[in-house]
Backbone as CSV, one residue per row, in Angstrom:
resi,resn,N_x,N_y,N_z,CA_x,CA_y,CA_z,C_x,C_y,C_z
1,MET,11.328,8.854,-48.762,12.007,9.899,-49.524,13.471,9.508,-49.704
2,ALA,13.998,9.740,-50.936,15.368,9.381,-51.248,16.324,10.200,-50.394
3,GLY,17.363,9.541,-49.891,18.372,10.245,-49.121,18.078,10.340,-47.639
4,PHE,16.909,9.938,-47.244,16.549,9.988,-45.830,16.327,8.573,-45.321
5,PRO,16.766,8.300,-44.128,16.530,6.959,-43.575,15.047,6.728,-43.366
6,ALA,14.670,5.502,-43.509,13.266,5.159,-43.294,12.908,5.372,-41.832
7,ILE,11.716,5.833,-41.597,11.219,6.047,-40.242,10.325,4.879,-39.875
8,LEU,10.713,4.176,-38.857,9.965,2.997,-38.436,9.044,3.381,-37.293
9,THR,7.767,3.229,-37.524,6.782,3.522,-36.487,6.417,2.230,-35.789
10,MET,6.537,2.222,-34.494,6.243,1.015,-33.716,5.030,1.255,-32.839
11,VAL,4.151,0.303,-32.781,3.009,0.340,-31.887,3.313,-0.603,-30.729
12,ILE,3.406,-0.036,-29.564,3.756,-0.828,-28.389,2.475,-1.214,-27.657
13,THR,2.281,-2.459,-27.472,1.100,-2.938,-26.754,1.542,-3.575,-25.447
14,MET,0.624,-3.640,-24.521,0.937,-4.246,-23.243,1.127,-5.748,-23.414
15,ARG,2.096,-6.293,-22.691,2.400,-7.714,-22.785,1.373,-8.533,-22.022
16,GLU,1.272,-9.785,-22.430,0.411,-10.707,-21.695,0.909,-10.817,-20.258
17,ALA,0.006,-11.011,-19.347,0.342,-11.009,-17.923,1.055,-12.299,-17.527
18,THR,2.315,-12.440,-17.960,3.148,-13.559,-17.539,3.679,-13.267,-16.138
19,PRO,4.247,-14.255,-15.453,4.813,-13.985,-14.121,5.846,-12.859,-14.124
20,GLN,6.651,-12.793,-15.188,7.657,-11.736,-15.255,7.006,-10.364,-15.381
21,VAL,5.950,-10.277,-16.186,5.262,-9.001,-16.386,4.552,-8.572,-15.106
22,THR,3.858,-9.493,-14.466,3.143,-9.122,-13.239,4.111,-8.700,-12.145
23,LEU,5.289,-9.316,-12.098,6.291,-8.904,-11.120,6.741,-7.475,-11.387
24,LEU,6.989,-7.155,-12.648,7.405,-5.798,-12.995,6.326,-4.783,-12.637
25,ARG,5.076,-5.144,-12.885,3.982,-4.216,-12.569,3.875,-3.985,-11.061
26,LEU,3.987,-5.049,-10.287,3.954,-4.896,-8.837,5.104,-4.006,-8.362
27,MET,6.302,-4.229,-8.912,7.459,-3.427,-8.525,7.233,-1.958,-8.849
28,THR,6.568,-1.704,-9.970,6.302,-0.320,-10.369,5.240,0.302,-9.489
29,TRP,4.102,-0.383,-9.340,2.967,0.181,-8.603,3.286,0.425,-7.133
30,LEU,4.133,-0.421,-6.549,4.421,-0.316,-5.117,5.816,0.230,-4.849
31,SER,6.422,0.794,-5.864,7.711,1.443,-5.708,7.552,2.776,-4.981
32,PRO,8.554,3.197,-4.204,8.504,4.530,-3.585,8.396,5.655,-4.606
33,ALA,8.808,5.365,-5.852,8.756,6.389,-6.903,7.383,6.499,-7.555
34,PHE,6.486,5.546,-7.275,5.157,5.611,-7.877,4.424,6.816,-7.285
35,PRO,3.861,7.679,-8.122,3.389,8.991,-7.642,2.054,8.959,-6.891
36,ILE,2.103,8.419,-5.681,0.909,8.460,-4.828,1.155,9.309,-3.575
37,GLY,2.369,9.825,-3.436,2.669,10.684,-2.298,2.892,9.950,-0.995
38,ALA,3.238,8.657,-1.061,3.410,7.871,0.161,4.469,8.463,1.081
39,PHE,5.481,9.116,0.507,6.566,9.688,1.310,6.077,10.801,2.235
40,SER,4.864,11.314,1.984,4.336,12.422,2.791,3.723,11.959,4.100
41,TYR,3.524,10.657,4.267,2.779,10.147,5.409,3.671,9.302,6.312
42,SER,3.529,9.502,7.612,4.271,8.678,8.571,3.367,7.721,9.319
43,HIS,2.056,7.784,9.071,1.100,6.864,9.704,1.153,6.973,11.226
44,GLY,1.406,8.190,11.704,1.478,8.424,13.139,2.829,8.132,13.758
45,ILE,3.764,7.596,12.977,5.049,7.207,13.567,5.864,8.437,13.954
46,GLU,5.611,9.573,13.294,6.316,10.794,13.690,5.981,11.159,15.135
47,ARG,4.727,10.986,15.522,4.341,11.268,16.896,4.954,10.256,17.856
48,ALA,5.008,9.001,17.440,5.616,7.978,18.293,7.088,8.275,18.535
49,ILE,7.767,8.801,17.532,9.167,9.192,17.696,9.264,10.422,18.592
50,HIS,8.358,11.377,18.394,8.328,12.575,19.221,8.141,12.231,20.701
51,ASP,7.312,11.227,20.981,7.027,10.818,22.357,8.071,9.860,22.922
52,GLY,9.052,9.474,22.128,10.104,8.587,22.595,9.748,7.121,22.602
53,VAL,8.596,6.774,22.054,8.184,5.364,22.009,9.013,4.610,20.972
54,VAL,9.251,5.232,19.832,10.144,4.690,18.811,11.417,5.533,18.835
55,CYS,12.530,4.901,19.190,13.770,5.663,19.372,15.002,4.977,18.789
56,ASP,14.857,3.744,18.348,15.987,3.014,17.783,15.442,1.876,16.921
57,ARG,16.354,1.084,16.381,15.917,0.001,15.496,15.039,-1.036,16.199
58,PRO,15.394,-1.527,17.383,14.517,-2.521,18.024,13.109,-2.003,18.306
59,SER,13.001,-0.763,18.778,11.667,-0.227,19.065,10.883,0.020,17.784
60,LEU,11.566,0.372,16.704,10.897,0.544,15.409,10.352,-0.789,14.903
61,VAL,11.178,-1.821,14.960,10.742,-3.148,14.499,9.565,-3.637,15.320
62,SER,9.620,-3.438,16.632,8.524,-3.863,17.503,7.235,-3.127,17.161
63,TRP,7.325,-1.819,16.937,6.157,-0.999,16.580,5.538,-1.484,15.268
64,LEU,6.383,-1.684,14.278,5.881,-2.097,12.965,5.312,-3.515,13.004
65,GLN,5.951,-4.397,13.738,5.442,-5.765,13.832,4.031,-5.779,14.409
66,ASP,3.803,-4.960,15.426,2.475,-4.914,16.039,1.413,-4.426,15.061
67,ILE,1.696,-3.332,14.329,0.646,-2.802,13.450,0.459,-3.664,12.201
68,ILE,1.498,-4.429,11.839,1.354,-5.334,10.697,0.549,-6.575,11.093
69,GLU,0.811,-7.099,12.263,0.162,-8.343,12.677,-1.223,-8.130,13.266
70,ARG,-1.443,-6.988,13.938,-2.723,-6.823,14.635,-3.224,-5.385,14.631
71,GLY,-2.784,-4.590,13.658,-3.199,-3.197,13.587,-3.671,-2.797,12.204
72,SER,-3.414,-1.562,11.834,-3.898,-1.047,10.555,-3.259,-1.754,9.365
73,GLY,-2.021,-2.227,9.530,-1.395,-2.979,8.443,-2.137,-4.273,8.153
74,TRP,-2.547,-4.958,9.231,-3.325,-6.189,9.067,-4.678,-5.899,8.418
75,ASN,-5.369,-4.875,8.888,-6.670,-4.546,8.312,-6.550,-4.184,6.833
76,ASP,-5.507,-3.446,6.478,-5.300,-3.102,5.068,-5.092,-4.355,4.228
77,ALA,-4.356,-5.325,4.775,-4.127,-6.572,4.036,-5.433,-7.335,3.842
78,VAL,-6.277,-7.377,4.867,-7.580,-8.049,4.751,-8.449,-7.349,3.715
79,LEU,-8.460,-6.028,3.726,-9.265,-5.256,2.767,-8.758,-5.451,1.343
80,LEU,-7.442,-5.477,1.180,-6.878,-5.734,-0.154,-7.313,-7.109,-0.655
81,ALA,-7.225,-8.106,0.205,-7.601,-9.464,-0.196,-9.073,-9.544,-0.577
82,GLU,-9.934,-8.894,0.197,-11.367,-8.932,-0.102,-11.666,-8.177,-1.396
83,ALA,-10.986,-7.054,-1.623,-11.174,-6.310,-2.874,-10.709,-7.147,-4.066
84,TRP,-9.605,-7.868,-3.897,-9.087,-8.739,-4.960,-10.094,-9.835,-5.284
85,ARG,-10.638,-10.464,-4.258,-11.600,-11.544,-4.484,-12.891,-11.020,-5.108
86,SER,-13.363,-9.871,-4.659,-14.597,-9.304,-5.210,-14.408,-8.952,-6.682
87,GLU,-13.257,-8.391,-7.001,-12.981,-8.013,-8.392,-12.858,-9.256,-9.265
88,THR,-12.196,-10.266,-8.764,-12.028,-11.504,-9.522,-13.372,-12.174,-9.786
89,ALA,-14.281,-12.101,-8.802,-15.602,-12.707,-8.944,-16.577,-11.817,-9.688
90,GLY,-16.179,-10.580,-9.982,-17.058,-9.657,-10.695,-18.176,-9.101,-9.842
91,ASN,-17.927,-9.002,-8.517,-18.979,-8.539,-7.611,-18.998,-7.032,-7.391
92,GLY,-17.999,-6.337,-7.903,-17.979,-4.884,-7.753,-17.258,-4.411,-6.512
93,GLY,-17.552,-4.993,-5.360,-16.820,-4.673,-4.144,-17.214,-3.379,-3.470
94,ASP,-18.471,-2.939,-3.645,-18.896,-1.692,-2.999,-18.845,-1.797,-1.476
95,VAL,-19.182,-2.964,-0.953,-19.197,-3.143,0.498,-17.807,-2.952,1.083
96,VAL,-16.816,-3.584,0.485,-15.462,-3.467,1.018,-14.931,-2.053,0.844
97,ALA,-15.331,-1.372,-0.224,-14.896,0.013,-0.424,-15.451,0.919,0.671
98,GLU,-16.729,0.763,0.982,-17.347,1.581,2.029,-16.783,1.238,3.409
99,LEU,-16.565,-0.039,3.652,-16.049,-0.469,4.941,-14.625,0.037,5.159
100,SER,-13.819,-0.013,4.128,-12.431,0.415,4.257,-12.340,1.889,4.629
101,GLU,-13.224,2.703,4.079,-13.230,4.123,4.423,-13.717,4.331,5.858
102,ALA,-14.726,3.574,6.241,-15.285,3.721,7.589,-14.312,3.290,8.672
103,LEU,-13.374,2.418,8.343,-12.440,1.899,9.335,-11.324,2.872,9.688
104,ALA,-11.180,3.949,8.934,-10.145,4.938,9.257,-10.427,5.514,10.639
105,ALA,-9.452,5.398,11.535,-9.704,5.710,12.940,-9.583,7.187,13.280
106,SER,-9.045,7.994,12.382,-8.881,9.418,12.661,-8.917,10.191,11.350
107,ARG,-8.994,11.507,11.469,-9.101,12.345,10.272,-7.904,12.156,9.340
108,GLU,-6.700,12.142,9.896,-5.530,12.038,9.035,-5.318,10.627,8.514
109,ARG,-5.733,9.614,9.274,-5.683,8.251,8.739,-6.629,8.141,7.537
110,HIS,-7.790,8.784,7.642,-8.744,8.793,6.528,-8.147,9.513,5.320
111,MET,-7.559,10.663,5.551,-6.931,11.407,4.467,-5.814,10.591,3.816
112,GLU,-5.016,9.943,4.630,-3.887,9.162,4.134,-4.331,8.065,3.172
113,THR,-5.297,7.261,3.601,-5.693,6.127,2.769,-6.506,6.554,1.545
114,MET,-7.352,7.583,1.688,-8.200,7.991,0.574,-7.413,8.760,-0.489
115,LEU,-6.536,9.655,-0.072,-5.753,10.409,-1.057,-4.773,9.507,-1.793
116,GLN,-4.197,8.549,-1.087,-3.311,7.607,-1.775,-4.103,6.711,-2.724
117,GLY,-5.306,6.343,-2.329,-6.146,5.549,-3.233,-6.479,6.302,-4.509
118,ASP,-6.836,7.577,-4.370,-7.131,8.404,-5.542,-5.899,8.546,-6.423
119,ALA,-4.750,8.799,-5.803,-3.514,8.977,-6.567,-3.121,7.685,-7.276
120,PHE,-3.341,6.548,-6.611,-3.026,5.262,-7.237,-3.922,5.022,-8.443
121,ALA,-5.210,5.330,-8.316,-6.133,5.155,-9.445,-5.712,6.008,-10.626
122,SER,-5.282,7.229,-10.352,-4.865,8.124,-11.425,-3.573,7.655,-12.074
123,ALA,-2.579,7.313,-11.268,-1.275,6.930,-11.810,-1.330,5.605,-12.557
124,SER,-2.168,4.692,-12.101,-2.229,3.375,-12.738,-3.058,3.374,-14.010
125,SER,-3.641,4.509,-14.380,-4.446,4.569,-15.605,-3.594,4.381,-16.855
126,ASP,-2.270,4.459,-16.730,-1.397,4.229,-17.889,-1.415,2.772,-18.336
127,TRP,-1.862,1.872,-17.478,-1.965,0.456,-17.864,-3.353,0.237,-18.458
128,SER,-3.450,0.338,-19.770,-4.766,0.398,-20.416,-5.073,-0.801,-21.301
129,ALA,-4.244,-1.834,-21.253,-4.499,-2.992,-22.112,-5.574,-3.879,-21.511
130,ALA,-5.994,-4.863,-22.267,-6.993,-5.810,-21.762,-6.429,-6.550,-20.567
131,SER,-7.279,-6.841,-19.615,-6.861,-7.537,-18.407,-7.701,-8.787,-18.222
132,THR,-7.416,-9.501,-17.155,-8.101,-10.776,-16.949,-9.482,-10.602,-16.355
133,ALA,-9.768,-9.469,-15.745,-11.070,-9.279,-15.100,-11.481,-7.821,-15.205
134,GLY,-12.392,-7.524,-16.126,-12.881,-6.151,-16.237,-11.863,-5.245,-16.881
135,PRO,-12.069,-3.920,-16.786,-11.141,-2.969,-17.366,-9.779,-3.061,-16.698
136,ALA,-8.719,-2.805,-17.479,-7.370,-2.979,-16.949,-6.992,-1.907,-15.959
137,SER,-7.377,-0.685,-16.230,-7.023,0.403,-15.320,-8.224,0.757,-14.451
138,LEU,-7.970,1.505,-13.403,-9.042,1.942,-12.525,-9.731,3.134,-13.158
139,ASP,-11.062,3.180,-13.088,-11.814,4.227,-13.770,-12.514,5.123,-12.769
140,SER,-13.470,5.920,-13.263,-14.137,6.898,-12.412,-14.878,6.252,-11.246
141,GLN,-15.328,5.011,-11.420,-16.022,4.325,-10.333,-15.063,3.879,-9.233
142,ASP,-13.768,3.887,-9.551,-12.769,3.472,-8.577,-12.178,4.648,-7.814
143,VAL,-12.556,5.861,-8.182,-12.057,7.036,-7.497,-12.688,7.113,-6.106
144,SER,-11.955,7.639,-5.172,-12.403,7.760,-3.779,-12.621,6.397,-3.135
145,VAL,-11.673,5.508,-3.357,-11.622,4.262,-2.607,-10.300,4.236,-1.862
146,ALA,-10.271,3.541,-0.742,-9.066,3.472,0.069,-7.933,2.794,-0.703
147,TYR,-6.721,3.123,-0.316,-5.538,2.648,-1.023,-5.478,1.125,-1.154
148,PRO,-5.656,0.335,-0.085,-5.570,-1.114,-0.271,-6.642,-1.671,-1.197
149,VAL,-7.797,-1.043,-1.223,-8.860,-1.486,-2.132,-8.451,-1.216,-3.576
150,ALA,-7.889,-0.048,-3.830,-7.438,0.286,-5.181,-6.363,-0.694,-5.650
151,VAL,-5.421,-1.020,-4.772,-4.360,-1.958,-5.141,-4.935,-3.349,-5.383
152,GLY,-5.852,-3.789,-4.532,-6.453,-5.109,-4.703,-7.202,-5.230,-6.013
153,ARG,-7.966,-4.209,-6.362,-8.708,-4.234,-7.627,-7.766,-4.283,-8.825
154,MET,-6.739,-3.447,-8.789,-5.811,-3.390,-9.913,-5.058,-4.707,-10.076
155,ALA,-4.646,-5.287,-8.955,-3.938,-6.564,-9.012,-4.813,-7.653,-9.625
156,ALA,-6.084,-7.697,-9.236,-6.999,-8.700,-9.780,-7.193,-8.509,-11.276
157,ARG,-7.315,-7.274,-11.714,-7.562,-7.005,-13.129,-6.379,-7.382,-14.015
158,HIS,-5.205,-7.472,-13.428,-4.026,-7.818,-14.214,-3.523,-9.223,-13.920
159,GLY,-4.357,-10.035,-13.289,-4.008,-11.431,-13.087,-2.862,-11.648,-12.130
160,ILE,-2.666,-10.717,-11.204,-1.593,-10.851,-10.225,-2.089,-11.702,-9.059
161,ALA,-1.316,-12.695,-8.692,-1.715,-13.610,-7.620,-1.905,-12.850,-6.317
162,LEU,-2.875,-13.276,-5.536,-3.201,-12.585,-4.295,-2.030,-12.590,-3.315
163,ASP,-1.353,-13.727,-3.171,-0.251,-13.774,-2.205,0.873,-12.823,-2.594
164,GLN,1.129,-12.698,-3.893,2.165,-11.769,-4.342,1.754,-10.324,-4.092
165,ALA,0.500,-10.013,-4.361,0.013,-8.652,-4.135,0.088,-8.291,-2.654
166,LEU,-0.290,-9.213,-1.794,-0.268,-8.946,-0.358,1.153,-8.764,0.161
167,GLY,2.044,-9.658,-0.219,3.421,-9.558,0.235,4.076,-8.265,-0.216
168,SER,3.837,-7.885,-1.461,4.434,-6.661,-1.999,3.840,-5.431,-1.336
169,PHE,2.534,-5.447,-1.091,1.875,-4.319,-0.452,2.411,-4.113,0.964
170,LEU,2.509,-5.180,1.726,2.993,-5.075,3.102,4.464,-4.656,3.148
171,HIS,5.239,-5.103,2.183,6.642,-4.696,2.104,6.739,-3.197,1.845
172,ALA,5.940,-2.693,0.903,5.954,-1.258,0.603,5.460,-0.447,1.794
173,TYR,4.429,-0.939,2.456,3.880,-0.291,3.650,4.961,-0.135,4.717
174,SER,5.679,-1.211,4.989,6.723,-1.194,6.006,7.897,-0.321,5.589
175,SER,8.300,-0.438,4.346,9.459,0.322,3.859,9.229,1.818,3.964
176,ASN,8.007,2.257,3.681,7.710,3.681,3.764,7.842,4.190,5.195
177,LEU,7.349,3.436,6.162,7.437,3.852,7.553,8.869,3.758,8.069
178,ILE,9.612,2.789,7.596,11.022,2.691,7.978,11.801,3.903,7.474
179,GLN,11.523,4.330,6.258,12.216,5.503,5.727,11.864,6.762,6.516
180,ALA,10.626,6.851,7.004,10.264,7.972,7.867,11.101,7.951,9.138
181,ALA,11.278,6.771,9.713,12.072,6.643,10.931,13.547,6.915,10.680
182,VAL,14.045,6.515,9.520,15.447,6.782,9.172,15.724,8.279,9.221
183,ARG,14.750,9.069,8.781,14.933,10.519,8.766,14.687,11.161,10.126
184,LEU,13.758,10.611,10.907,13.305,11.301,12.110,13.988,10.854,13.401
185,VAL,14.390,9.604,13.525,14.934,9.132,14.815,16.205,9.883,15.219
186,PRO,17.215,10.009,14.344,17.377,9.394,13.029,18.069,8.031,13.140
187,LEU,17.813,7.212,12.149,18.512,5.940,12.003,19.383,6.002,10.751
188,GLY,20.406,5.214,10.716,21.202,5.111,9.501,20.500,4.226,8.483
189,GLN,20.904,4.354,7.229,20.333,3.497,6.188,20.587,2.020,6.491
190,ARG,21.712,1.706,7.124,22.010,0.310,7.454,20.981,-0.246,8.424
191,ASP,20.611,0.545,9.435,19.577,0.096,10.369,18.220,-0.006,9.682
192,GLY,17.964,0.881,8.715,16.717,0.801,7.967,16.603,-0.499,7.197
193,VAL,17.682,-0.874,6.523,17.699,-2.143,5.793,17.602,-3.312,6.766
194,GLY,18.290,-3.192,7.894,18.225,-4.257,8.886,16.824,-4.448,9.435
195,ALA,16.088,-3.349,9.570,14.719,-3.443,10.086,13.824,-4.213,9.121
196,ILE,13.946,-3.927,7.828,13.101,-4.641,6.867,13.502,-6.112,6.793
197,ALA,14.791,-6.402,7.014,15.235,-7.801,7.036,14.626,-8.536,8.231
198,GLU,14.592,-7.882,9.379,13.988,-8.496,10.560,12.493,-8.725,10.379
199,LEU,11.854,-7.841,9.644,10.407,-7.939,9.469,10.001,-8.919,8.366
200,GLU,10.949,-9.409,7.605,10.607,-10.276,6.471,9.729,-11.462,6.861
201,PRO,10.059,-12.220,7.919,9.178,-13.335,8.297,7.776,-12.869,8.693
202,VAL,7.686,-11.695,9.321,6.388,-11.137,9.715,5.561,-10.804,8.480
203,LEU,6.201,-10.200,7.488,5.493,-9.826,6.262,4.978,-11.060,5.541
204,LEU,5.816,-12.079,5.438,5.419,-13.301,4.733,4.279,-14.013,5.466
205,ALA,4.387,-14.108,6.783,3.357,-14.796,7.559,2.039,-14.034,7.525
206,THR,2.108,-12.703,7.587,0.885,-11.900,7.561,0.221,-11.971,6.204
207,ALA,1.021,-11.945,5.136,0.461,-12.072,3.790,-0.236,-13.417,3.615
208,GLU,0.380,-14.473,4.120,-0.222,-15.808,4.021,-1.526,-15.871,4.808
209,ARG,-1.522,-15.288,5.994,-2.729,-15.298,6.825,-3.842,-14.467,6.185
210,ALA,-3.479,-13.321,5.624,-4.476,-12.454,5.000,-5.067,-13.080,3.749
211,ALA,-4.289,-13.895,3.051,-4.789,-14.538,1.835,-5.962,-15.462,2.137
212,GLY,-6.036,-15.973,3.357,-7.145,-16.845,3.744,-8.159,-16.156,4.628
213,SER,-8.105,-14.834,4.699,-8.979,-14.080,5.593,-10.337,-13.807,4.962
214,THR,-11.257,-13.333,5.781,-12.535,-12.795,5.328,-12.730,-11.460,6.047
215,LEU,-13.820,-10.782,5.756,-14.086,-9.525,6.452,-14.279,-9.736,7.947
216,ASP,-14.633,-10.942,8.347,-14.748,-11.249,9.774,-13.393,-11.236,10.471
217,SER,-12.321,-11.258,9.685,-10.972,-11.260,10.257,-10.487,-9.868,10.617
218,LEU,-11.245,-8.841,10.234,-10.849,-7.472,10.533,-10.832,-7.229,12.041
219,GLY,-9.869,-6.444,12.465,-9.790,-6.107,13.877,-8.439,-5.524,14.205
220,SER,-8.412,-4.578,15.129,-7.173,-3.915,15.506,-7.064,-3.837,17.013
221,ALA,-5.837,-4.005,17.521,-5.601,-3.899,18.956,-4.417,-2.983,19.257
222,THR,-4.022,-2.173,18.275,-2.850,-1.309,18.444,-3.303,0.104,18.804
223,PHE,-3.751,0.256,20.024,-4.328,1.526,20.457,-3.306,2.659,20.477
224,LEU,-2.069,2.359,20.850,-1.051,3.408,20.891,-0.798,3.996,19.510
225,SER,-0.855,3.158,18.493,-0.668,3.646,17.131,-1.794,4.586,16.722
226,GLU,-3.022,4.227,17.069,-4.162,5.082,16.732,-4.106,6.405,17.508
227,ILE,-3.731,6.333,18.779,-3.620,7.550,19.582,-2.510,8.444,19.040
228,ALA,-1.386,7.842,18.646,-0.283,8.615,18.077,-0.727,9.351,16.818
229,ALA,-1.535,8.678,15.982,-2.025,9.323,14.761,-2.931,10.504,15.094
230,MET,-3.770,10.360,16.117,-4.662,11.450,16.516,-3.878,12.631,17.101
231,ARG,-2.880,12.324,17.919,-2.063,13.385,18.493,-1.236,14.094,17.422
232,HIS,-0.866,13.363,16.407,-0.077,13.955,15.331,-0.857,15.044,14.607
233,GLU,-2.164,14.915,14.574,-2.994,15.910,13.893,-2.816,17.303,14.481
234,VAL,-2.534,17.379,15.774,-2.436,18.677,16.458,-1.014,18.966,16.927
235,GLN,-0.055,18.202,16.426,1.344,18.436,16.804,1.798,19.787,16.262
236,TYR,2.491,20.542,17.099,2.837,21.926,16.744,3.757,21.976,15.523
237,SER,4.812,21.176,15.527,5.768,21.177,14.426,5.922,19.756,13.926
238,ARG,5.807,19.570,12.642,5.905,18.212,12.092,6.388,18.241,10.658
239,VAL,6.891,17.082,10.206,7.430,16.943,8.854,6.409,16.283,7.945
240,PHE,5.651,15.311,8.487,4.761,14.485,7.681,3.302,14.920,7.851
241,ARG,2.479,14.485,6.905,1.066,14.840,6.930,0.274,13.968,7.894
242,SER,0.717,12.773,8.144,-0.009,11.901,9.075,0.973,10.995,9.790
């Protein structure tokens, strides 16, 4: 129409999964701002703080190192890796999905991983372009799967390297628990950043180890963490859901 500026309509399509694009997607999916409700869960660390087991930066780092190397953090990394491999091979991954749910050691641990998995499937549905393996976003068959399984499947479908997915997942896992401790101990933000810096070699080594794992590698020896999660379920006053 004369006298009016032309209106340019643009169709935005998803970019090819280059290293830069996959990095951005990982940063988005595992960001604290990604709407899966991760900030609501302390993974039992609130109880550990209540009991005085975690009371400062060194005790926090020690607690997190144990669960990352030989506890629920390690098992989540193994499950993510197996889900990634199953998705890449086109096997569906029903076994790993069922196993991941069965491995939840308490009611709130089960709620934590399953609700975050559902929320991740829903939030990641915005990525709807063609992917390298199967549908790009998670669909109705992916609902009610544990969080690490959902992340592993999504990473595989978008051509994200397994080592990158594992490292980013473990970093987000640790960062969320550190932020819980920053609020509850309380620790300063400087100590929170220092804790993640101390854990960096642990995260990298665990991601590398998990990349070569199989389901036979599953196993946990962090009994205090599991007991803390169970006690948290009946704690009289609390801030977090688990």
